[in-house]
Each structure stands twice: as structure tokens, then as C-alpha cells.
C-alpha positions, 0 to 999 in steps of 0.5 A, a space after each residue: 314402257 310406254 303407257 297407252 291412254 286409257 281410251 286406246 286399247 292396242 291389240 297386237 300378237 306376240 312377236 309383233 311390232 311398232 313403228 315409233 313416227 318421228 319428225 319429218 316422216 321418220 320412223 323408227 321400228 321396235 318389237 312389242 317385248 310385253 305380251 298380248 295380256 298386257 293392257 295397260 303399257 307396251 314394252 319396248 327394248 332399246 339399245 341406247 345407241 351413240 349419236 343415234 337421233 333417236 335412241 340418244 332423245 329416249 336416253 338423254 332428253 326424253 321427259 315423263 308422260 312425253 307423247 309419241 306416236 306410233 303406228 302397229 301392230 305390224 309384222 307377221 313373226 309370229 308363234 305357229 300354234 297349229 304345230 306341236 314340234 318343239 320350239 328354238 328361239 334365237 335372238 341376238 341383243 334387244 332382238 330378244 324382245 318379241 321371243 319375250 313376248 312370245 314366250 310369256 303369251 306361250 306360258 300364259 296359255 299353258 302351251 306345253 312345247 318344249 322351248 329352247 331359247 338362245 340369245 346372243 349378246 356381246 357380254 355377261 352383262 348385256 343379258 339384262 333379263 336373266 331374273 326374268 328368264 330363271 323364272 320361266 325355266 320355274 313356270 314351263 318345265 320343258 323351258 332350256 336357256 342358253 346364253 351365248 357370249 360374243 366377247 365373253 370374259 375369260 370365267 365364262 364357262 357357256 357358248 361362245 361366239 354368234 347365237 345362230 352358230 351356238 344353235 346349229 351346234 346345239 341342233 345340227 338338224 333343225 328340221 324337227 323344230 319350229 325355229 324362230 
């Protein structure tokens, strides 16, 4: 979570991202995982990458109250509010972040369209937001969740393989849906 300065409020739409500006003109893009109604901080989901310059800094060297420069909001990956069609949302790994923002915003706005979230990860331990997702099921009567594991343990009873393949198994015809 990045705490925003009191004088600066970042207005964004669910699904957008920010670029973290690094030295030497480099930048790293991260989807905003917090809902637009959260004003105190930005939540980003960052995977630790071996040998990753920025992620190495985040997980090993970053200090509390360190100042980061960012640019944003950026992007047009947004929920189509005029549509009444049910939604299929699919993401892999930390690609869950913009979907989290969208789903939280949809729940807050009391949007009642059906939402089916497919989240693909390698193993069950990579489903880092399972408890949160369970609360969404309690808050939204038309919310469904399907985790998809690429390298499941032998005891796994759920969907296996790539997340897009699981979506197509569940919905061979995508035309009636808004797919994110």
C-alpha cells in the first residue's frame, strides 16, 4: 500500500494503473487494486521476481515512508457501466489486482449484474486473497468464484490448467457476456 500525500488525491477509475517512475527514466506499471472510494492509499499487488530490479528493491530494501514518484492514472481497462450483460472476469497471478478494484467498486455501487471471477495461479497457496473473495460472495448474491491452478497438488479438486481454458470450458459461447 502506498500512502498518498494529504494534499494529493489520485482520482482514478477501477481497472486503471499507475507507472512507478524509477531512476534513469525507467518505469514499472502496476494495476491499482484498491477501489476508487479509498482515498488514503493505493493498493498495488506486486509479485517478487528473482533478479527483478524494482521488485527486488520492494521486497528487500524499501523503507517505510520511502518516497516514490508515480504517474497516473493510466489505461482504459474499465467496466462498461451501460451494459446489463453478466460479467466474466479472468486474471492470472497479480493480474487479479484490477479485477479486485472493479469488483469492489461494483459491490459498493450495488450493481446487481452477475459476476463470475476466474483467477489463475500456479498453486493454491498463490490465491492470496481467498478470504476477501469469500466476503464478496456474501455481499453480492450473483458473485461466483472459480480458482484455476496450473500446477495443482494431487488433492486439488477444482479447475486445472490455464485460466482462459477454464473460462471456455464453463462458457463455450462468450457473446452474451462482458469479458474482462
